[in-house]
C-alpha atoms as a printed R data frame, in Angstrom:
    type eleno elety resid chain resno      x       y       z
1   ATOM     1    CA   LYS     A     1 36.865  -7.880  -9.373
2   ATOM     2    CA   LYS     A     2 36.429 -10.016 -12.436
3   ATOM     3    CA   ALA     A     3 33.723  -9.480 -15.039
4   ATOM     4    CA   ASP     A     4 31.312 -12.259 -16.021
5   ATOM     5    CA   GLY     A     5 31.394 -13.977 -19.420
6   ATOM     6    CA   LYS     A     6 29.495 -11.074 -21.005
7   ATOM     7    CA   GLY     A     7 31.969  -8.506 -19.682
8   ATOM     8    CA   LYS     A     8 29.598  -7.193 -17.016
9   ATOM     9    CA   LEU     A     9 30.608  -6.359 -13.489
10  ATOM    10    CA   GLU     A    10 28.635  -5.222 -10.479
11  ATOM    11    CA   TYR     A    11 30.341  -3.309  -7.681
12  ATOM    12    CA   THR     A    12 28.888  -1.863  -4.472
13  ATOM    13    CA   ILE     A    13 30.462   1.064  -2.641
14  ATOM    14    CA   ASP     A    14 29.410   3.026   0.448
15  ATOM    15    CA   ILE     A    15 29.292   6.761  -0.151
16  ATOM    16    CA   PRO     A    16 29.221   9.091   2.888
17  ATOM    17    CA   GLN     A    17 26.927  12.133   3.090
18  ATOM    18    CA   PHE     A    18 27.227  13.344  -0.485
19  ATOM    19    CA   SER     A    19 25.077  14.852  -3.197
20  ATOM    20    CA   GLY     A    20 26.523  15.611  -6.582
21  ATOM    21    CA   ASP     A    21 28.134  14.030  -9.609
22  ATOM    22    CA   LEU     A    22 30.470  11.022  -9.416
23  ATOM    23    CA   ARG     A    23 32.792   9.981 -12.212
24  ATOM    24    CA   ILE     A    24 32.969   6.196 -12.553
25  ATOM    25    CA   MET     A    25 36.001   4.870 -14.375
26  ATOM    26    CA   ALA     A    26 36.860   1.304 -15.412
27  ATOM    27    CA   ILE     A    27 39.937  -0.277 -16.906
28  ATOM    28    CA   ALA     A    28 39.862  -3.733 -18.529
29  ATOM    29    CA   PHE     A    29 42.682  -5.886 -19.788
30  ATOM    30    CA   LYS     A    30 43.389  -9.342 -21.121
31  ATOM    31    CA   ASP     A    31 46.817 -10.412 -22.243
32  ATOM    32    CA   GLU     A    32 48.170  -7.585 -24.439
33  ATOM    33    CA   ALA     A    33 44.785  -5.860 -24.977
34  ATOM    34    CA   PHE     A    34 43.288  -3.217 -22.725
35  ATOM    35    CA   GLY     A    35 40.499  -0.653 -22.701
36  ATOM    36    CA   ASN     A    36 38.844   1.895 -20.501
37  ATOM    37    CA   GLY     A    37 35.623   3.792 -20.064
38  ATOM    38    CA   GLN     A    38 33.981   6.355 -17.861
39  ATOM    39    CA   GLU     A    39 30.503   7.600 -17.023
40  ATOM    40    CA   ASN     A    40 29.104  10.230 -14.690
41  ATOM    41    CA   MET     A    41 26.450   9.273 -12.174
42  ATOM    42    CA   LYS     A    42 24.236  11.670 -10.230
43  ATOM    43    CA   VAL     A    43 24.084  10.868  -6.512
44  ATOM    44    CA   ALA     A    44 21.201  12.333  -4.526
45  ATOM    45    CA   ASP     A    45 18.596  11.224  -2.041
46  ATOM    46    CA   GLN     A    46 14.984  12.117  -2.680
47  ATOM    47    CA   ILE     A    47 15.488  14.716   0.049
48  ATOM    48    CA   VAL     A    48 18.808  16.611   0.212
49  ATOM    49    CA   ILE     A    49 19.629  18.532   3.421
50  ATOM    50    CA   SER     A    50 22.032  21.510   3.314
51  ATOM    51    CA   PRO     A    51 22.467  23.246   6.693
52  ATOM    52    CA   GLY     A    52 24.389  26.536   6.864
53  ATOM    53    CA   ILE     A    53 26.813  25.810   9.701
54  ATOM    54    CA   PRO     A    54 30.114  27.675  10.304
55  ATOM    55    CA   ARG     A    55 33.343  25.769  10.945
56  ATOM    56    CA   PHE     A    56 33.276  26.649  14.651
57  ATOM    57    CA   LEU     A    57 31.457  28.666  17.294
58  ATOM    58    CA   SER     A    58 32.719  30.554  20.332
59  ATOM    59    CA   PRO     A    59 31.217  30.402  23.828
60  ATOM    60    CA   LYS     A    60 27.936  32.394  24.085
61  ATOM    61    CA   ASP     A    61 27.578  32.654  20.270
62  ATOM    62    CA   THR     A    62 24.093  32.590  18.799
63  ATOM    63    CA   LEU     A    63 23.710  30.990  15.380
64  ATOM    64    CA   ILE     A    64 20.737  31.551  13.081
65  ATOM    65    CA   MET     A    65 21.151  28.339  11.080
66  ATOM    66    CA   PRO     A    66 19.462  28.200   7.675
67  ATOM    67    CA   VAL     A    67 18.550  24.705   6.506
68  ATOM    68    CA   THR     A    68 17.838  24.238   2.818
69  ATOM    69    CA   VAL     A    69 15.830  21.095   2.061
70  ATOM    70    CA   SER     A    70 15.691  20.057  -1.598
71  ATOM    71    CA   ASN     A    71 12.935  17.820  -2.904
72  ATOM    72    CA   THR     A    72 14.433  16.002  -5.901
73  ATOM    73    CA   THR     A    73 11.200  14.147  -6.714
74  ATOM    74    CA   GLU     A    74  8.489  15.139  -9.155
75  ATOM    75    CA   LYS     A    75  5.829  15.236  -6.419
76  ATOM    76    CA   SER     A    76  5.099  17.715  -3.659
77  ATOM    77    CA   ILE     A    77  5.891  16.232  -0.230
78  ATOM    78    CA   GLN     A    78  4.793  17.080   3.313
79  ATOM    79    CA   ALA     A    79  7.860  17.028   5.583
80  ATOM    80    CA   THR     A    80  8.957  17.647   9.158
81  ATOM    81    CA   VAL     A    81 12.413  19.142   9.758
82  ATOM    82    CA   GLU     A    82 13.886  18.590  13.222
83  ATOM    83    CA   VAL     A    83 17.197  19.843  14.635
84  ATOM    84    CA   SER     A    84 18.915  18.298  17.640
85  ATOM    85    CA   THR     A    85 22.260  19.108  19.291
86  ATOM    86    CA   LYS     A    86 24.734  17.454  21.620
87  ATOM    87    CA   GLU     A    87 26.261  18.954  24.766
88  ATOM    88    CA   LEU     A    88 27.456  22.590  24.712
89  ATOM    89    CA   LEU     A    89 24.702  23.679  22.277
90  ATOM    90    CA   LYS     A    90 21.032  24.489  22.847
91  ATOM    91    CA   ILE     A    91 18.203  25.130  20.411
92  ATOM    92    CA   VAL     A    92 16.600  28.468  21.285
93  ATOM    93    CA   ASN     A    93 13.396  28.330  19.232
94  ATOM    94    CA   GLN     A    94 11.284  25.391  18.069
95  ATOM    95    CA   PRO     A    95 13.433  22.369  17.202
96  ATOM    96    CA   LYS     A    96 10.767  20.967  14.843
97  ATOM    97    CA   VAL     A    97  9.027  22.622  11.872
98  ATOM    98    CA   SER     A    98  6.610  21.106   9.354
99  ATOM    99    CA   GLY     A    99  6.021  22.315   5.839
100 ATOM   100    CA   LYS     A   100  5.355  21.428   2.244
101 ATOM   101    CA   LEU     A   101  8.284  20.711  -0.064
102 ATOM   102    CA   PRO     A   102  7.245  21.602  -3.638
103 ATOM   103    CA   ALA     A   103  8.231  19.162  -6.400
104 ATOM   104    CA   ALA     A   104 11.804  19.603  -7.693
105 ATOM   105    CA   GLN     A   105 12.367  22.709  -5.539
106 ATOM   106    CA   GLU     A   106 14.129  23.887  -2.394
107 ATOM   107    CA   SER     A   107 12.533  25.069   0.834
108 ATOM   108    CA   ASN     A   108 14.289  27.036   3.559
109 ATOM   109    CA   PHE     A   109 13.909  26.715   7.320
110 ATOM   110    CA   LYS     A   110 15.696  28.630  10.103
111 ATOM   111    CA   PHE     A   111 16.730  27.449  13.545
112 ATOM   112    CA   LYS     A   112 18.368  29.424  16.351
113 ATOM   113    CA   ILE     A   113 21.191  27.696  18.260
114 ATOM   114    CA   TYR     A   114 23.067  29.000  21.302
115 ATOM   115    CA   ALA     A   115 26.579  27.916  22.367
116 ATOM   116    CA   GLU     A   116 26.964  27.566  26.120
117 ATOM   117    CA   ASN     A   117 29.806  29.288  27.977
118 ATOM   118    CA   ASN     A   118 32.190  26.366  27.581
119 ATOM   119    CA   ILE     A   119 34.638  24.971  25.017
120 ATOM   120    CA   GLY     A   120 34.778  21.522  23.407
121 ATOM   121    CA   ASN     A   121 33.254  19.434  20.647
122 ATOM   122    CA   SER     A   122 29.580  19.121  19.817
123 ATOM   123    CA   GLN     A   123 27.245  18.051  17.028
124 ATOM   124    CA   ILE     A   124 24.271  19.426  15.118
125 ATOM   125    CA   ASN     A   125 21.901  16.896  13.565
126 ATOM   126    CA   VAL     A   126 19.150  17.712  11.080
127 ATOM   127    CA   ASP     A   127 16.479  15.057  10.419
128 ATOM   128    CA   VAL     A   128 13.825  15.363   7.740
129 ATOM   129    CA   ASP     A   129 10.825  13.008   7.896
130 ATOM   130    CA   ALA     A   130  9.245  12.783   4.444
131 ATOM   131    CA   ASN     A   131  7.765  10.088   2.200
132 ATOM   132    CA   ASN     A   132  7.638   7.640   5.137
133 ATOM   133    CA   ASP     A   133 11.419   7.854   5.434
134 ATOM   134    CA   THR     A   134 13.945   9.793   7.533
135 ATOM   135    CA   TYR     A   135 16.888  11.652   5.974
136 ATOM   136    CA   SER     A   136 19.702  12.882   8.231
137 ATOM   137    CA   HIS     A   137 22.633  15.269   8.101
138 ATOM   138    CA   LEU     A   138 25.118  15.194  11.023
139 ATOM   139    CA   THR     A   139 27.765  17.910  11.477
140 ATOM   140    CA   ASP     A   140 30.582  17.925  14.051
141 ATOM   141    CA   ILE     A   141 31.343  21.419  15.347
142 ATOM   142    CA   THR     A   142 33.895  22.809  17.785
143 ATOM   143    CA   ILE     A   143 33.210  25.495  20.368
144 ATOM   144    CA   ARG     A   144 36.536  27.254  20.850
145 ATOM   145    CA   PRO     A   145 37.745  30.398  22.639
146 ATOM   146    CA   ASN     A   146 37.226  33.832  21.061
147 ATOM   147    CA   SER     A   147 40.954  34.526  20.952
148 ATOM   148    CA   PRO     A   148 43.947  32.291  20.230
149 ATOM   149    CA   LEU     A   149 46.158  30.877  22.963
150 ATOM   150    CA   GLN     A   150 48.473  33.550  24.338
151 ATOM   151    CA   LYS     A   151 51.911  32.810  25.764
152 ATOM   152    CA   GLN     A   152 54.034  35.037  27.960
153 ATOM   153    CA   ASN     A   153 57.377  34.298  29.515
154 ATOM   154    CA   GLY     A   154 60.093  35.830  31.626
155 ATOM   155    CA   SER     A   155 63.134  34.787  33.622
156 ATOM   156    CA   GLY     A   156 65.237  35.855  36.544
157 ATOM   157    CA   VAL     A   157 67.659  34.632  39.212
158 ATOM   158    CA   LEU     A   158 66.831  34.083  42.864
159 ATOM   159    CA   LYS     A   159 69.518  33.804  45.562
160 ATOM   160    CA   GLY     A   160 68.808  31.755  48.638
161 ATOM   161    CA   SER     A   161 65.539  32.620  50.383
162 ATOM   162    CA   THR     A   162 65.119  35.995  48.677
163 ATOM   163    CA   THR     A   163 62.110  37.384  46.846
164 ATOM   164    CA   GLU     A   164 62.537  38.936  43.438
165 ATOM   165    CA   GLU     A   165 60.099  40.397  40.908
166 ATOM   166    CA   ILE     A   166 60.333  38.878  37.411
167 ATOM   167    CA   ALA     A   167 59.279  40.985  34.415
168 ATOM   168    CA   ILE     A   168 57.055  39.206  31.905
169 ATOM   169    CA   ASP     A   169 57.646  40.195  28.271
170 ATOM   170    CA   ASP     A   170 54.349  41.144  26.547
171 ATOM   171    CA   SER     A   171 55.771  41.115  23.006
């Protein structure tokens, strides 16, 4: 993009689910002259959701999922935390909990999730209703077998219409 006559530039960028520090860098040039600059910018919603979810689950696993909700404002807020899941997962206890989020502090909530006896992909979504707004955190999760794929092989020769036993190597 080009800057205006005063050297100012406005740029909009979509940032996915992220809370933290961004480094913004700019480079300017005209003819033989150039310059650069950088600034850090804090990125955070008023409510930051941090669920404790493993990378995967196995069939029939039970997960006690902690959800840390951070109130980044200077005021105490009443909030409702709700967890929902897609196929293959079920919420065992209450899916919705209400509580007070103290100013500039974290609050912890726990939810119990059960993986059905099946494999595939699922999702866990955490919504927090606070300050007349809804904040969401969506996590994709895989339910995969307890053990890795196992392969066995063997070979033999059959003549005509005969029956032969073939030994399978277990190594």
